[in-house]
C-alpha positions as CSV (number, residue, x, y, z in Angstrom):
1,S,80.5,105.8,126.9
2,D,79.0,102.4,126.3
3,G,80.2,102.5,122.6
4,A,83.7,103.2,123.7
5,T,83.6,100.3,126.2
6,K,82.3,97.9,123.5
7,A,84.9,99.1,121.0
8,A,87.7,98.6,123.6
9,T,86.4,95.1,124.4
10,H,86.3,94.1,120.8
11,Y,89.8,95.5,120.2
12,A,91.2,93.6,123.3
13,L,89.5,90.4,122.3
14,G,90.9,90.8,118.7
15,R,94.4,91.3,120.0
16,L,94.1,88.4,122.4
17,L,92.9,86.1,119.6
18,I,95.9,87.3,117.3
19,D,98.3,86.6,120.2
20,S,96.9,83.1,120.7
21,G,97.1,82.3,117.0
22,R,93.4,82.5,116.3
23,V,93.8,85.2,113.7
24,E,90.7,84.4,111.6
25,E,88.5,84.8,114.7
26,A,90.3,88.1,115.6
27,E,89.4,90.0,112.4
28,S,85.6,90.3,113.0
29,H,86.2,91.7,116.5
30,L,88.7,94.2,115.1
31,Q,86.2,95.2,112.4
32,Q,83.5,95.7,115.0
33,A,85.9,97.8,117.1
34,L,86.8,99.9,114.0
35,A,83.1,100.5,113.2
36,L,82.3,101.6,116.8
37,D,85.3,103.9,117.0
38,R,84.3,105.4,113.6
39,E,80.8,106.1,115.0
40,L,82.4,107.7,118.0
41,G,84.8,109.7,115.9
42,S,87.7,108.5,118.1
43,V,90.6,109.1,115.8
44,P,93.4,107.6,117.9
45,A,91.3,104.4,118.5
46,I,90.6,104.2,114.7
47,A,94.4,104.3,114.1
48,K,94.9,101.5,116.7
49,D,92.2,99.4,115.1
50,L,93.6,99.8,111.6
51,A,97.1,98.8,112.9
52,A,95.7,95.6,114.5
53,L,93.8,94.8,111.3
54,G,97.0,95.2,109.4
55,A,98.7,92.7,111.7
56,C,95.8,90.4,111.3
57,R,95.9,90.5,107.5
58,A,99.7,90.1,107.5
59,H,99.4,87.0,109.7
60,L,97.1,85.6,107.0
61,N,99.6,86.5,104.2
62,D,97.2,89.0,102.7
63,H,99.9,91.6,102.4
64,L,98.0,93.9,100.0
65,S,95.2,94.4,102.6
66,A,97.8,94.5,105.4
67,A,99.7,97.3,103.7
68,G,96.5,99.3,103.2
69,Y,95.6,99.0,106.9
70,F,99.2,99.8,108.1
71,Q,99.4,102.8,105.7
72,R,96.1,104.3,106.8
73,S,97.0,103.8,110.5
74,A,100.5,105.3,110.0
75,K,99.0,108.3,108.2
76,I,96.6,109.0,111.0
77,Y,99.3,108.6,113.7
78,A,101.6,110.9,111.7
79,L,98.8,113.6,111.4
80,L,98.3,113.2,115.1
81,R,102.1,113.8,115.5
82,N,102.4,110.5,117.4
83,E,105.9,109.7,116.3
84,V,106.4,106.5,118.4
85,R,103.3,104.8,117.0
86,T,104.0,106.0,113.5
87,R,107.6,104.6,113.6
88,E,106.3,101.3,115.0
89,L,104.2,100.9,111.8
90,I,106.9,101.7,109.2
91,A,108.6,98.3,109.3
92,P,105.4,96.2,109.0
93,L,104.1,98.6,106.4
94,V,107.3,98.3,104.3
95,N,107.4,94.5,104.7
96,S,103.8,94.1,103.6
97,A,104.1,96.5,100.7
98,D,107.3,94.7,99.5
99,Q,105.5,91.3,99.7
100,A,102.5,92.7,97.9
101,G,104.7,94.4,95.3
102,I,103.2,97.9,95.9
103,D,105.1,101.2,95.9
104,I,104.6,103.2,99.1
105,E,107.3,105.8,98.6
106,A,104.8,108.7,98.2
107,S,103.0,107.6,101.4
108,L,106.3,107.4,103.3
109,H,107.2,110.9,102.1
110,W,103.9,112.4,103.3
111,I,104.2,110.5,106.6
112,E,107.6,112.1,107.2
113,Q,106.3,115.5,106.2
114,W,103.3,115.2,108.6
115,L,105.5,114.0,111.5
116,A,107.7,117.1,110.9
117,G,104.6,119.2,111.3
118,Q,104.3,120.2,107.6
119,I,100.6,119.5,107.4
120,E,99.5,122.7,105.7
121,T,101.9,122.2,102.7
122,S,100.7,118.7,102.1
123,L,97.1,119.9,101.8
124,C,98.1,122.4,99.1
125,N,100.3,120.2,97.0
């Protein structure tokens, strides 16, 4: 769809700007990609956008926001049972959480549970 193409374009431009060191410019494109993907209900794309926004905020030393984005992305990927993507996010998540001084042990616990397929138990506890 047109929205999916626009979202993918904004995401690609955001990643390109991050990679070329123009992080401040990247964020608005990533936010637009996220808004479009939310409208479309494209859950994997939302997770990808959130991960890129986390990288963006980490580059800007806003580790509190970065940890929030990484955490949301990792949780979505874990619920989708995408182990590779989830595992890729753990190190940046832990790094940003440490730098922001926030405790993410509970989140890491749920992420592991969800990756193991224990989704129903987490919803009841």
